Biopython code that builds the backbone (N, CA, C, O; Angstrom):
import numpy as np
from Bio.PDB.StructureBuilder import StructureBuilder

atoms = [
    (1, "UNK", "N", (0.847, -1.180, 0.000)),
    (1, "UNK", "CA", (0.000, 0.000, 0.000)),
    (1, "UNK", "C", (0.892, 1.241, 0.000)),
    (1, "UNK", "O", (1.966, 1.247, 0.601)),
    (2, "UNK", "N", (0.443, 2.265, -0.665)),
    (2, "UNK", "CA", (1.189, 3.521, -0.750)),
    (2, "UNK", "C", (0.480, 4.607, 0.046)),
    (2, "UNK", "O", (-0.748, 4.649, 0.123)),
    (3, "UNK", "N", (1.286, 5.483, 0.636)),
    (3, "UNK", "CA", (0.760, 6.707, 1.221)),
    (3, "UNK", "C", (1.161, 7.835, 0.293)),
    (3, "UNK", "O", (2.283, 7.870, -0.212)),
    (4, "UNK", "N", (0.237, 8.756, 0.074)),
    (4, "UNK", "CA", (0.505, 9.890, -0.796)),
    (4, "UNK", "C", (0.346, 11.177, -0.001)),
    (4, "UNK", "O", (-0.639, 11.378, 0.710)),
    (5, "UNK", "N", (1.347, 12.043, -0.143)),
    (5, "UNK", "CA", (1.332, 13.345, 0.505)),
    (5, "UNK", "C", (1.529, 14.409, -0.571)),
    (5, "UNK", "O", (2.416, 14.291, -1.417)),
    (6, "UNK", "N", (0.704, 15.440, -0.535)),
    (6, "UNK", "CA", (0.851, 16.559, -1.462)),
    (6, "UNK", "C", (1.225, 17.797, -0.660)),
    (6, "UNK", "O", (0.837, 17.945, 0.499)),
    (7, "UNK", "N", (1.982, 18.679, -1.296)),
    (7, "UNK", "CA", (2.436, 19.883, -0.612)),
    (7, "UNK", "C", (2.648, 21.023, -1.609)),
    (7, "UNK", "O", (2.825, 20.807, -2.807)),
    (8, "UNK", "N", (2.625, 22.250, -1.068)),
    (8, "UNK", "CA", (2.892, 23.432, -1.897)),
    (8, "UNK", "C", (4.293, 23.402, -2.498)),
    (8, "UNK", "O", (4.495, 23.814, -3.640)),
    (9, "UNK", "N", (5.252, 22.914, -1.728)),
    (9, "UNK", "CA", (6.647, 22.933, -2.169)),
    (9, "UNK", "C", (7.322, 21.604, -1.833)),
    (9, "UNK", "O", (6.996, 20.949, -0.843)),
    (10, "UNK", "N", (8.272, 21.229, -2.690)),
    (10, "UNK", "CA", (9.102, 20.042, -2.479)),
    (10, "UNK", "C", (10.540, 20.464, -2.718)),
    (10, "UNK", "O", (10.852, 21.089, -3.731)),
    (11, "UNK", "N", (11.420, 20.119, -1.778)),
    (11, "UNK", "CA", (12.830, 20.461, -1.893)),
    (11, "UNK", "C", (13.659, 19.187, -1.805)),
    (11, "UNK", "O", (13.461, 18.361, -0.914)),
    (12, "UNK", "N", (14.604, 19.039, -2.755)),
    (12, "UNK", "CA", (15.507, 17.885, -2.767)),
    (12, "UNK", "C", (16.928, 18.444, -2.685)),
    (12, "UNK", "O", (17.498, 18.829, -3.706)),
    (13, "UNK", "N", (17.508, 18.493, -1.479)),
    (13, "UNK", "CA", (18.787, 19.185, -1.253)),
    (13, "UNK", "C", (19.957, 18.679, -2.084)),
    (13, "UNK", "O", (20.711, 19.484, -2.631)),
    (14, "UNK", "N", (20.128, 17.369, -2.192)),
    (14, "UNK", "CA", (21.308, 16.859, -2.900)),
    (14, "UNK", "C", (21.248, 17.163, -4.393)),
    (14, "UNK", "O", (22.267, 17.074, -5.077)),
    (15, "UNK", "N", (20.080, 17.517, -4.907)),
    (15, "UNK", "CA", (19.942, 17.938, -6.307)),
    (15, "UNK", "C", (19.766, 19.451, -6.426)),
    (15, "UNK", "O", (19.722, 19.991, -7.531)),
    (16, "UNK", "N", (19.665, 20.133, -5.279)),
    (16, "UNK", "CA", (19.365, 21.561, -5.221)),
    (16, "UNK", "C", (18.147, 21.864, -6.089)),
    (16, "UNK", "O", (18.154, 22.794, -6.895)),
    (17, "UNK", "N", (17.100, 21.059, -5.905)),
    (17, "UNK", "CA", (15.891, 21.134, -6.708)),
    (17, "UNK", "C", (14.726, 21.584, -5.834)),
    (17, "UNK", "O", (14.458, 21.001, -4.784)),
    (18, "UNK", "N", (14.047, 22.619, -6.280)),
    (18, "UNK", "CA", (12.910, 23.183, -5.557)),
    (18, "UNK", "C", (11.718, 23.190, -6.501)),
    (18, "UNK", "O", (11.740, 23.869, -7.528)),
    (19, "UNK", "N", (10.671, 22.431, -6.154)),
    (19, "UNK", "CA", (9.509, 22.261, -7.027)),
    (19, "UNK", "C", (8.237, 22.742, -6.336)),
    (19, "UNK", "O", (8.144, 22.748, -5.108)),
    (20, "UNK", "N", (7.269, 23.141, -7.139)),
    (20, "UNK", "CA", (5.975, 23.606, -6.617)),
    (20, "UNK", "C", (4.906, 22.541, -6.815)),
    (20, "UNK", "O", (4.919, 21.793, -7.792)),
    (21, "UNK", "N", (3.981, 22.494, -5.865)),
    (21, "UNK", "CA", (2.792, 21.633, -5.937)),
    (21, "UNK", "C", (3.114, 20.221, -6.412)),
    (21, "UNK", "O", (2.902, 19.866, -7.571)),
    (22, "UNK", "N", (3.629, 19.438, -5.486)),
    (22, "UNK", "CA", (4.066, 18.073, -5.788)),
    (22, "UNK", "C", (3.368, 17.052, -4.901)),
    (22, "UNK", "O", (2.892, 17.369, -3.811)),
    (23, "UNK", "N", (3.320, 15.822, -5.396)),
    (23, "UNK", "CA", (2.831, 14.674, -4.638)),
    (23, "UNK", "C", (4.012, 13.735, -4.430)),
    (23, "UNK", "O", (4.786, 13.487, -5.354)),
    (24, "UNK", "N", (4.148, 13.221, -3.229)),
    (24, "UNK", "CA", (5.187, 12.245, -2.909)),
    (24, "UNK", "C", (4.490, 10.952, -2.516)),
    (24, "UNK", "O", (3.618, 10.949, -1.648)),
    (25, "UNK", "N", (4.877, 9.847, -3.161)),
    (25, "UNK", "CA", (4.330, 8.535, -2.827)),
    (25, "UNK", "C", (5.366, 7.756, -2.037)),
    (25, "UNK", "O", (6.528, 7.665, -2.432)),
    (26, "UNK", "N", (4.933, 7.197, -0.918)),
    (26, "UNK", "CA", (5.829, 6.461, -0.028)),
    (26, "UNK", "C", (5.234, 5.085, 0.237)),
    (26, "UNK", "O", (4.048, 4.961, 0.543)),
    (27, "UNK", "N", (6.060, 4.060, 0.120)),
    (27, "UNK", "CA", (5.625, 2.707, 0.431)),
    (27, "UNK", "C", (5.309, 2.645, 1.918)),
    (27, "UNK", "O", (6.160, 2.940, 2.758)),
    (28, "UNK", "N", (4.095, 2.264, 2.230)),
    (28, "UNK", "CA", (3.606, 2.258, 3.606)),
    (28, "UNK", "C", (4.359, 1.275, 4.496)),
    (28, "UNK", "O", (4.487, 1.501, 5.699)),
    (29, "UNK", "N", (4.844, 0.216, 3.930)),
    (29, "UNK", "CA", (5.517, -0.823, 4.704)),
    (29, "UNK", "C", (7.004, -0.511, 4.930)),
    (29, "UNK", "O", (7.495, -0.617, 6.054)),
    (30, "UNK", "N", (7.713, -0.131, 3.872)),
    (30, "UNK", "CA", (9.164, 0.081, 3.973)),
    (30, "UNK", "C", (9.549, 1.532, 4.245)),
    (30, "UNK", "O", (10.650, 1.797, 4.727)),
    (31, "UNK", "N", (8.654, 2.479, 3.941)),
    (31, "UNK", "CA", (8.981, 3.891, 4.099)),
    (31, "UNK", "C", (9.791, 4.436, 2.937)),
    (31, "UNK", "O", (10.227, 5.586, 2.977)),
    (32, "UNK", "N", (10.001, 3.631, 1.900)),
    (32, "UNK", "CA", (10.795, 4.050, 0.743)),
    (32, "UNK", "C", (9.971, 4.968, -0.147)),
    (32, "UNK", "O", (8.792, 4.716, -0.398)),
    (33, "UNK", "N", (10.599, 6.031, -0.618)),
    (33, "UNK", "CA", (9.940, 6.936, -1.553)),
    (33, "UNK", "C", (9.871, 6.249, -2.904)),
    (33, "UNK", "O", (10.891, 5.880, -3.486)),
    (34, "UNK", "N", (8.662, 6.085, -3.387)),
    (34, "UNK", "CA", (8.434, 5.398, -4.646)),
    (34, "UNK", "C", (8.512, 6.379, -5.809)),
    (34, "UNK", "O", (9.107, 6.077, -6.843)),
    (35, "UNK", "N", (7.910, 7.557, -5.638)),
    (35, "UNK", "CA", (7.943, 8.557, -6.701)),
    (35, "UNK", "C", (7.494, 9.913, -6.177)),
    (35, "UNK", "O", (6.945, 10.035, -5.082)),
    (36, "UNK", "N", (7.747, 10.923, -6.994)),
    (36, "UNK", "CA", (7.154, 12.240, -6.771)),
    (36, "UNK", "C", (6.803, 12.781, -8.145)),
    (36, "UNK", "O", (7.465, 12.484, -9.140)),
    (37, "UNK", "N", (5.745, 13.581, -8.178)),
    (37, "UNK", "CA", (5.253, 14.089, -9.458)),
    (37, "UNK", "C", (4.382, 15.321, -9.196)),
    (37, "UNK", "O", (3.950, 15.540, -8.065)),
    (38, "UNK", "N", (4.124, 16.123, -10.227)),
    (38, "UNK", "CA", (3.309, 17.333, -10.047)),
    (38, "UNK", "C", (1.875, 17.011, -9.627)),
    (38, "UNK", "O", (1.269, 16.051, -10.102)),
    (39, "UNK", "N", (1.364, 17.821, -8.745)),
    (39, "UNK", "CA", (-0.036, 17.733, -8.330)),
    (39, "UNK", "C", (-0.865, 18.407, -9.419)),
    (39, "UNK", "O", (-0.740, 19.612, -9.639)),
    (40, "UNK", "N", (-1.712, 17.631, -10.101)),
    (40, "UNK", "CA", (-2.518, 18.179, -11.190)),
    (40, "UNK", "C", (-4.010, 18.153, -10.882)),
    (40, "UNK", "O", (-4.769, 18.996, -11.361)),
    (41, "UNK", "N", (-4.419, 17.181, -10.083)),
    (41, "UNK", "CA", (-5.826, 17.079, -9.725)),
    (41, "UNK", "C", (-5.964, 16.292, -8.430)),
    (41, "UNK", "O", (-5.065, 15.556, -8.025)),
    (42, "UNK", "N", (-7.107, 16.470, -7.798)),
    (42, "UNK", "CA", (-7.384, 15.737, -6.569)),
    (42, "UNK", "C", (-7.428, 14.241, -6.855)),
    (42, "UNK", "O", (-8.087, 13.798, -7.796)),
    (43, "UNK", "N", (-6.722, 13.469, -6.035)),
    (43, "UNK", "CA", (-6.795, 12.014, -6.130)),
    (43, "UNK", "C", (-7.101, 11.459, -4.745)),
    (43, "UNK", "O", (-6.744, 12.062, -3.732)),
    (44, "UNK", "N", (-7.751, 10.331, -4.708)),
    (44, "UNK", "CA", (-8.143, 9.743, -3.432)),
    (44, "UNK", "C", (-6.951, 9.357, -2.570)),
    (44, "UNK", "O", (-5.877, 9.020, -3.069)),
    (45, "UNK", "N", (-7.167, 9.416, -1.283)),
    (45, "UNK", "CA", (-6.190, 8.969, -0.294)),
    (45, "UNK", "C", (-4.869, 9.741, -0.361)),
    (45, "UNK", "O", (-3.803, 9.177, -0.114)),
    (46, "UNK", "N", (-4.946, 11.019, -0.692)),
    (46, "UNK", "CA", (-3.767, 11.883, -0.697)),
    (46, "UNK", "C", (-3.921, 12.886, 0.435)),
    (46, "UNK", "O", (-4.912, 13.614, 0.502)),
    (47, "UNK", "N", (-2.936, 12.918, 1.323)),
    (47, "UNK", "CA", (-2.969, 13.848, 2.452)),
    (47, "UNK", "C", (-2.258, 15.133, 2.051)),
    (47, "UNK", "O", (-1.102, 15.108, 1.629)),
    (48, "UNK", "N", (-2.961, 16.260, 2.187)),
    (48, "UNK", "CA", (-2.378, 17.554, 1.850)),
    (48, "UNK", "C", (-1.654, 18.102, 3.069)),
    (48, "UNK", "O", (-2.229, 18.192, 4.154)),
    (49, "UNK", "N", (-0.375, 18.471, 2.885)),
    (49, "UNK", "CA", (0.424, 19.061, 3.952)),
    (49, "UNK", "C", (0.790, 20.482, 3.522)),
    (49, "UNK", "O", (1.496, 20.672, 2.531)),
    (50, "UNK", "N", (0.317, 21.462, 4.257)),
    (50, "UNK", "CA", (0.640, 22.855, 3.927)),
    (50, "UNK", "C", (2.126, 23.094, 4.065)),
    (50, "UNK", "O", (2.731, 22.697, 5.062)),
    (51, "UNK", "N", (2.719, 23.735, 3.084)),
    (51, "UNK", "CA", (4.103, 24.147, 3.220)),
    (51, "UNK", "C", (5.099, 23.349, 2.424)),
    (51, "UNK", "O", (5.082, 23.379, 1.194)),
    (52, "UNK", "N", (5.980, 22.623, 3.119)),
    (52, "UNK", "CA", (7.182, 22.080, 2.504)),
    (52, "UNK", "C", (7.444, 20.630, 2.899)),
    (52, "UNK", "O", (7.359, 20.261, 4.071)),
    (53, "UNK", "N", (7.766, 19.810, 1.882)),
    (53, "UNK", "CA", (8.273, 18.456, 2.098)),
    (53, "UNK", "C", (9.704, 18.431, 1.571)),
    (53, "UNK", "O", (9.991, 18.999, 0.518)),
    (54, "UNK", "N", (10.599, 17.774, 2.303)),
    (54, "UNK", "CA", (12.009, 17.657, 1.915)),
    (54, "UNK", "C", (12.336, 16.181, 1.734)),
    (54, "UNK", "O", (11.992, 15.354, 2.578)),
    (55, "UNK", "N", (13.005, 15.854, 0.627)),
    (55, "UNK", "CA", (13.483, 14.492, 0.396)),
    (55, "UNK", "C", (14.984, 14.495, 0.646)),
    (55, "UNK", "O", (15.732, 15.156, -0.074)),
    (56, "UNK", "N", (15.428, 13.762, 1.659)),
    (56, "UNK", "CA", (16.824, 13.836, 2.078)),
    (56, "UNK", "C", (17.361, 12.471, 2.508)),
    (56, "UNK", "O", (16.637, 11.648, 3.068)),
    (57, "UNK", "N", (18.645, 12.254, 2.232)),
    (57, "UNK", "CA", (19.330, 11.045, 2.707)),
    (57, "UNK", "C", (19.717, 11.175, 4.177)),
    (57, "UNK", "O", (19.978, 10.174, 4.845)),
    (58, "UNK", "N", (19.755, 12.403, 4.678)),
    (58, "UNK", "CA", (20.194, 12.670, 6.043)),
    (58, "UNK", "C", (19.063, 13.272, 6.861)),
    (58, "UNK", "O", (18.147, 13.880, 6.307)),
    (59, "UNK", "N", (19.123, 13.105, 8.169)),
    (59, "UNK", "CA", (18.159, 13.738, 9.051)),
    (59, "UNK", "C", (18.216, 15.243, 8.843)),
    (59, "UNK", "O", (19.298, 15.824, 8.760)),
    (60, "UNK", "N", (17.055, 15.868, 8.758)),
    (60, "UNK", "CA", (16.965, 17.300, 8.466)),
    (60, "UNK", "C", (16.898, 18.102, 9.758)),
    (60, "UNK", "O", (16.134, 17.779, 10.668)),
    (61, "UNK", "N", (17.711, 19.154, 9.822)),
    (61, "UNK", "CA", (17.659, 20.139, 10.908)),
    (61, "UNK", "C", (17.362, 21.497, 10.292)),
    (61, "UNK", "O", (17.785, 21.780, 9.171)),
    (62, "UNK", "N", (16.638, 22.335, 11.017)),
    (62, "UNK", "CA", (16.290, 23.678, 10.559)),
    (62, "UNK", "C", (17.163, 24.677, 11.308)),
    (62, "UNK", "O", (17.329, 24.577, 12.524)),
    (63, "UNK", "N", (17.721, 25.643, 10.577)),
    (63, "UNK", "CA", (18.499, 26.711, 11.202)),
    (63, "UNK", "C", (17.874, 28.051, 10.826)),
    (63, "UNK", "O", (17.531, 28.278, 9.666)),
    (64, "UNK", "N", (17.728, 28.933, 11.809)),
    (64, "UNK", "CA", (17.203, 30.268, 11.541)),
    (64, "UNK", "C", (18.310, 31.240, 11.171)),
    (64, "UNK", "O", (18.038, 32.398, 10.857)),
    (65, "UNK", "N", (19.556, 30.780, 11.206)),
    (65, "UNK", "CA", (20.687, 31.617, 10.805)),
    (65, "UNK", "C", (21.392, 30.968, 9.626)),
    (65, "UNK", "O", (21.147, 29.803, 9.315)),
    (66, "UNK", "N", (22.258, 31.711, 8.979)),
    (66, "UNK", "CA", (22.902, 31.192, 7.764)),
    (66, "UNK", "C", (24.373, 30.844, 7.959)),
    (66, "UNK", "O", (25.127, 30.768, 6.989)),
    (67, "UNK", "N", (24.780, 30.633, 9.197)),
    (67, "UNK", "CA", (26.163, 30.219, 9.466)),
    (67, "UNK", "C", (26.240, 29.557, 10.829)),
    (67, "UNK", "O", (25.276, 29.587, 11.593)),
    (68, "UNK", "N", (27.394, 28.955, 11.138)),
    (68, "UNK", "CA", (27.605, 28.322, 12.436)),
    (68, "UNK", "C", (26.772, 27.070, 12.641)),
    (68, "UNK", "O", (26.196, 26.872, 13.710)),
    (69, "UNK", "N", (26.706, 26.226, 11.626)),
    (69, "UNK", "CA", (25.881, 25.030, 11.687)),
    (69, "UNK", "C", (26.566, 23.931, 12.491)),
    (69, "UNK", "O", (27.795, 23.857, 12.532)),
    (70, "UNK", "N", (25.766, 23.076, 13.132)),
    (70, "UNK", "CA", (26.361, 21.930, 13.827)),
    (70, "UNK", "C", (26.954, 20.956, 12.819)),
    (70, "UNK", "O", (26.391, 20.753, 11.742)),
    (71, "UNK", "N", (28.068, 20.363, 13.158)),
    (71, "UNK", "CA", (28.655, 19.367, 12.265)),
    (71, "UNK", "C", (28.048, 18.013, 12.590)),
    (71, "UNK", "O", (27.445, 17.825, 13.646)),
    (72, "UNK", "N", (28.213, 17.096, 11.688)),
    (72, "UNK", "CA", (27.687, 15.766, 11.952)),
    (72, "UNK", "C", (27.004, 15.174, 10.751)),
    (72, "UNK", "O", (27.364, 15.439, 9.605)),
    (73, "UNK", "N", (26.017, 14.370, 11.039)),
    (73, "UNK", "CA", (25.341, 13.577, 10.019)),
    (73, "UNK", "C", (24.061, 14.233, 9.506)),
    (73, "UNK", "O", (23.203, 13.555, 8.940)),
    (74, "UNK", "N", (23.927, 15.534, 9.696)),
    (74, "UNK", "CA", (22.658, 16.191, 9.404)),
    (74, "UNK", "C", (22.680, 16.987, 8.106)),
    (74, "UNK", "O", (23.730, 17.421, 7.632)),
    (75, "UNK", "N", (21.498, 17.162, 7.553)),
    (75, "UNK", "CA", (21.253, 18.085, 6.462)),
    (75, "UNK", "C", (20.692, 19.327, 7.132)),
    (75, "UNK", "O", (19.539, 19.326, 7.564)),
    (76, "UNK", "N", (21.492, 20.396, 7.227)),
    (76, "UNK", "CA", (21.049, 21.621, 7.895)),
    (76, "UNK", "C", (20.477, 22.560, 6.841)),
    (76, "UNK", "O", (21.171, 22.948, 5.901)),
    (77, "UNK", "N", (19.220, 22.919, 7.001)),
    (77, "UNK", "CA", (18.549, 23.787, 6.040)),
    (77, "UNK", "C", (18.382, 25.187, 6.614)),
    (77, "UNK", "O", (18.120, 25.360, 7.804)),
    (78, "UNK", "N", (18.539, 26.186, 5.742)),
    (78, "UNK", "CA", (18.352, 27.577, 6.132)),
    (78, "UNK", "C", (17.850, 28.358, 4.917)),
    (78, "UNK", "O", (17.844, 27.843, 3.799)),
    (79, "UNK", "N", (17.434, 29.588, 5.142)),
    (79, "UNK", "CA", (16.985, 30.472, 4.072)),
    (79, "UNK", "C", (18.066, 31.529, 3.873)),
    (79, "UNK", "O", (18.485, 32.175, 4.833)),
    (80, "UNK", "N", (18.522, 31.711, 2.627)),
    (80, "UNK", "CA", (19.569, 32.709, 2.365)),
    (80, "UNK", "C", (18.955, 34.111, 2.244)),
    (80, "UNK", "O", (17.739, 34.271, 2.346)),
    (81, "UNK", "N", (19.796, 35.113, 2.026)),
    (81, "UNK", "CA", (19.336, 36.515, 1.993)),
    (81, "UNK", "C", (18.383, 36.790, 0.840)),
    (81, "UNK", "O", (17.629, 37.762, 0.883)),
    (82, "UNK", "N", (18.406, 35.948, -0.194)),
    (82, "UNK", "CA", (17.507, 36.104, -1.337)),
    (82, "UNK", "C", (16.235, 35.266, -1.203)),
    (82, "UNK", "O", (15.487, 35.092, -2.165)),
    (83, "UNK", "N", (16.003, 34.748, 0.010)),
    (83, "UNK", "CA", (14.832, 33.923, 0.336)),
    (83, "UNK", "C", (14.788, 32.602, -0.435)),
    (83, "UNK", "O", (13.719, 32.134, -0.827)),
    (84, "UNK", "N", (15.961, 32.015, -0.645)),
    (84, "UNK", "CA", (16.065, 30.690, -1.247)),
    (84, "UNK", "C", (16.409, 29.676, -0.168)),
    (84, "UNK", "O", (17.172, 29.975, 0.751)),
    (85, "UNK", "N", (15.847, 28.474, -0.280)),
    (85, "UNK", "CA", (16.205, 27.409, 0.652)),
    (85, "UNK", "C", (17.582, 26.895, 0.267)),
    (85, "UNK", "O", (17.861, 26.648, -0.906)),
    (86, "UNK", "N", (18.429, 26.738, 1.259)),
    (86, "UNK", "CA", (19.774, 26.201, 1.062)),
    (86, "UNK", "C", (20.002, 25.098, 2.081)),
    (86, "UNK", "O", (19.343, 25.039, 3.119)),
    (87, "UNK", "N", (20.951, 24.224, 1.760)),
    (87, "UNK", "CA", (21.297, 23.127, 2.665)),
    (87, "UNK", "C", (22.795, 23.002, 2.797)),
    (87, "UNK", "O", (23.543, 23.235, 1.847)),
    (88, "UNK", "N", (23.220, 22.634, 3.979)),
    (88, "UNK", "CA", (24.600, 22.245, 4.222)),
    (88, "UNK", "C", (24.536, 20.751, 4.494)),
    (88, "UNK", "O", (24.030, 20.302, 5.522)),
    (89, "UNK", "N", (25.066, 19.996, 3.537)),
    (89, "UNK", "CA", (25.024, 18.537, 3.638)),
    (89, "UNK", "C", (26.288, 18.028, 4.311)),
    (89, "UNK", "O", (27.330, 18.678, 4.220)),
    (90, "UNK", "N", (26.227, 16.885, 4.983)),
    (90, "UNK", "CA", (27.422, 16.322, 5.611)),
    (90, "UNK", "C", (28.469, 15.982, 4.546)),
    (90, "UNK", "O", (28.127, 15.774, 3.382)),
    (91, "UNK", "N", (29.743, 15.925, 4.946)),
    (91, "UNK", "CA", (30.814, 15.665, 3.976)),
    (91, "UNK", "C", (30.710, 14.314, 3.289)),
    (91, "UNK", "O", (31.153, 14.174, 2.149)),
    (92, "UNK", "N", (30.148, 13.339, 3.936)),
    (92, "UNK", "CA", (29.951, 12.028, 3.303)),
    (92, "UNK", "C", (28.460, 11.793, 3.192)),
    (92, "UNK", "O", (27.678, 12.455, 3.874)),
    (93, "UNK", "N", (28.053, 10.869, 2.349)),
    (93, "UNK", "CA", (26.645, 10.580, 2.098)),
    (93, "UNK", "C", (25.829, 10.452, 3.356)),
    (93, "UNK", "O", (26.182, 11.050, 4.372)),
    (94, "UNK", "N", (24.819, 9.744, 3.331)),
    (94, "UNK", "CA", (23.984, 9.489, 4.495)),
    (94, "UNK", "C", (23.434, 8.099, 4.359)),
    (94, "UNK", "O", (24.131, 7.166, 3.959)),
    (95, "UNK", "N", (22.188, 7.977, 4.695)),
    (95, "UNK", "CA", (21.521, 6.698, 4.466)),
    (95, "UNK", "C", (21.522, 6.400, 2.972)),
    (95, "UNK", "O", (21.691, 7.299, 2.149)),
    (96, "UNK", "N", (21.338, 5.166, 2.643)),
    (96, "UNK", "CA", (21.236, 4.807, 1.228)),
    (96, "UNK", "C", (19.813, 5.009, 0.721)),
    (96, "UNK", "O", (19.567, 4.965, -0.485)),
    (97, "UNK", "N", (18.874, 5.231, 1.642)),
    (97, "UNK", "CA", (17.484, 5.457, 1.264)),
    (97, "UNK", "C", (17.106, 6.918, 1.445)),
    (97, "UNK", "O", (17.495, 7.562, 2.419)),
    (98, "UNK", "N", (16.355, 7.417, 0.506)),
    (98, "UNK", "CA", (15.847, 8.771, 0.564)),
    (98, "UNK", "C", (14.629, 8.787, 1.480)),
    (98, "UNK", "O", (13.723, 7.969, 1.328)),
    (99, "UNK", "N", (14.610, 9.708, 2.418)),
    (99, "UNK", "CA", (13.497, 9.834, 3.352)),
    (99, "UNK", "C", (12.740, 11.124, 3.089)),
    (99, "UNK", "O", (13.297, 12.086, 2.560)),
    (100, "UNK", "N", (11.472, 11.139, 3.459)),
    (100, "UNK", "CA", (10.641, 12.329, 3.309)),
    (100, "UNK", "C", (10.413, 12.959, 4.675)),
    (100, "UNK", "O", (10.095, 12.274, 5.647)),
    (101, "UNK", "N", (10.582, 14.275, 4.730)),
    (101, "UNK", "CA", (10.371, 15.037, 5.956)),
    (101, "UNK", "C", (9.381, 16.160, 5.671)),
    (101, "UNK", "O", (9.479, 16.849, 4.656)),
    (102, "UNK", "N", (8.435, 16.332, 6.574)),
    (102, "UNK", "CA", (7.512, 17.453, 6.487)),
    (102, "UNK", "C", (8.049, 18.549, 7.390)),
    (102, "UNK", "O", (8.369, 18.303, 8.553)),
    (103, "UNK", "N", (8.146, 19.759, 6.852)),
    (103, "UNK", "CA", (8.627, 20.901, 7.638)),
    (103, "UNK", "C", (7.409, 21.649, 8.158)),
    (103, "UNK", "O", (6.661, 22.248, 7.386)),
    (104, "UNK", "N", (7.218, 21.610, 9.461)),
    (104, "UNK", "CA", (6.095, 22.304, 10.081)),
    (104, "UNK", "C", (6.394, 23.791, 10.172)),
    (104, "UNK", "O", (7.556, 24.198, 10.169)),
    (105, "UNK", "N", (5.356, 24.592, 10.252)),
    (105, "UNK", "CA", (5.480, 26.047, 10.423)),
    (105, "UNK", "C", (6.419, 26.681, 9.408)),
    (105, "UNK", "O", (7.262, 27.506, 9.763)),
    (106, "UNK", "N", (6.274, 26.296, 8.155)),
    (106, "UNK", "CA", (7.027, 26.923, 7.069)),
    (106, "UNK", "C", (6.090, 27.877, 6.346)),
    (106, "UNK", "O", (5.016, 27.474, 5.901)),
    (107, "UNK", "N", (6.489, 29.140, 6.225)),
    (107, "UNK", "CA", (5.681, 30.151, 5.570)),
    (107, "UNK", "C", (6.020, 30.183, 4.087)),
    (107, "UNK", "O", (7.075, 30.685, 3.700)),
    (108, "UNK", "N", (5.131, 29.649, 3.257)),
    (108, "UNK", "CA", (5.375, 29.548, 1.817)),
    (108, "UNK", "C", (5.422, 30.923, 1.164)),
    (108, "UNK", "O", (6.298, 31.177, 0.336)),
    (109, "UNK", "N", (4.505, 31.808, 1.515)),
    (109, "UNK", "CA", (4.460, 33.120, 0.856)),
    (109, "UNK", "C", (5.672, 33.977, 1.197)),
    (109, "UNK", "O", (6.142, 34.735, 0.348)),
    (110, "UNK", "N", (6.188, 33.875, 2.412)),
    (110, "UNK", "CA", (7.366, 34.641, 2.825)),
    (110, "UNK", "C", (8.668, 33.867, 2.652)),
    (110, "UNK", "O", (9.755, 34.427, 2.794)),
    (111, "UNK", "N", (8.552, 32.573, 2.344)),
    (111, "UNK", "CA", (9.722, 31.698, 2.215)),
    (111, "UNK", "C", (10.616, 31.792, 3.450)),
    (111, "UNK", "O", (11.775, 32.197, 3.366)),
    (112, "UNK", "N", (10.056, 31.411, 4.590)),
    (112, "UNK", "CA", (10.855, 31.471, 5.816)),
    (112, "UNK", "C", (10.418, 30.404, 6.814)),
    (112, "UNK", "O", (9.270, 29.962, 6.836)),
    (113, "UNK", "N", (11.380, 30.014, 7.631)),
    (113, "UNK", "CA", (11.118, 29.137, 8.759)),
    (113, "UNK", "C", (10.754, 30.015, 9.948)),
    (113, "UNK", "O", (10.990, 31.223, 9.930)),
    (114, "UNK", "N", (10.186, 29.414, 10.968)),
    (114, "UNK", "CA", (9.928, 30.130, 12.215)),
    (114, "UNK", "C", (10.629, 29.386, 13.340)),
    (114, "UNK", "O", (11.183, 28.306, 13.135)),
    (115, "UNK", "N", (10.600, 29.966, 14.510)),
    (115, "UNK", "CA", (11.219, 29.294, 15.662)),
    (115, "UNK", "C", (10.462, 28.003, 16.002)),
    (115, "UNK", "O", (10.984, 27.157, 16.728)),
    (116, "UNK", "N", (9.252, 27.848, 15.488)),
    (116, "UNK", "CA", (8.464, 26.635, 15.712)),
    (116, "UNK", "C", (8.648, 25.584, 14.622)),
    (116, "UNK", "O", (8.093, 24.490, 14.723)),
    (117, "UNK", "N", (9.426, 25.900, 13.572)),
    (117, "UNK", "CA", (9.621, 24.945, 12.461)),
    (117, "UNK", "C", (10.366, 23.712, 12.931)),
    (117, "UNK", "O", (11.359, 23.799, 13.653)),
    (118, "UNK", "N", (9.866, 22.560, 12.505)),
    (118, "UNK", "CA", (10.483, 21.274, 12.826)),
    (118, "UNK", "C", (10.410, 20.373, 11.607)),
    (118, "UNK", "O", (9.509, 20.513, 10.780)),
    (119, "UNK", "N", (11.357, 19.444, 11.491)),
    (119, "UNK", "CA", (11.334, 18.443, 10.433)),
    (119, "UNK", "C", (10.790, 17.151, 11.023)),
    (119, "UNK", "O", (11.374, 16.589, 11.949)),
    (120, "UNK", "N", (9.674, 16.684, 10.486)),
    (120, "UNK", "CA", (9.011, 15.483, 10.973)),
    (120, "UNK", "C", (9.099, 14.432, 9.863)),
    (120, "UNK", "O", (8.628, 14.658, 8.749)),
    (121, "UNK", "N", (9.697, 13.300, 10.171)),
    (121, "UNK", "CA", (9.837, 12.232, 9.179)),
    (121, "UNK", "C", (8.465, 11.639, 8.865)),
    (121, "UNK", "O", (7.701, 11.284, 9.762)),
    (122, "UNK", "N", (8.173, 11.541, 7.565)),
    (122, "UNK", "CA", (6.903, 10.961, 7.145)),
    (122, "UNK", "C", (7.026, 9.448, 7.110)),
    (122, "UNK", "O", (8.035, 8.912, 6.650)),
    (123, "UNK", "N", (6.004, 8.762, 7.593)),
    (123, "UNK", "CA", (5.861, 7.308, 7.691)),
    (123, "UNK", "C", (6.678, 6.756, 8.810)),
    (123, "UNK", "O", (6.676, 5.546, 9.037)),
]
sb = StructureBuilder()
sb.init_structure("model")
sb.init_model(0)
sb.init_chain("A")
sb.init_seg("    ")
for serial, (resi, resn, name, xyz) in enumerate(atoms, 1):
    if name == "N":
        sb.init_residue(resn, " ", resi, " ")
    sb.init_atom(name, np.array(xyz, "f"), 0.0, 1.0, " ", f" {name:<3s}", serial, name[0])
structure = sb.get_structure()
């Protein structure tokens, strides 16, 4: 069985790819991302998540500043001065599987995180 999540924005850090209105399909049993594609019409059993979904090999952390990131195994995301999402990826890969994270309290119109923003792993 697949779970489908739709969102205003989808960000894939290792590809530096930022997409609008996307659906992400995740295998309900394994948690593996099966596909992502543009949201074109309402389909059954699709959960709409306001804001941002991130597909990442590493655990996602949110930073409200653009420097002084913690080192380690994390994908640290921040917003640059031009209101673009940026990531600082760890020096070596991460998991071999791509995971989906929902970013709570992300303001799509202002393109910004808040102090309440968190990355929640889907599935």
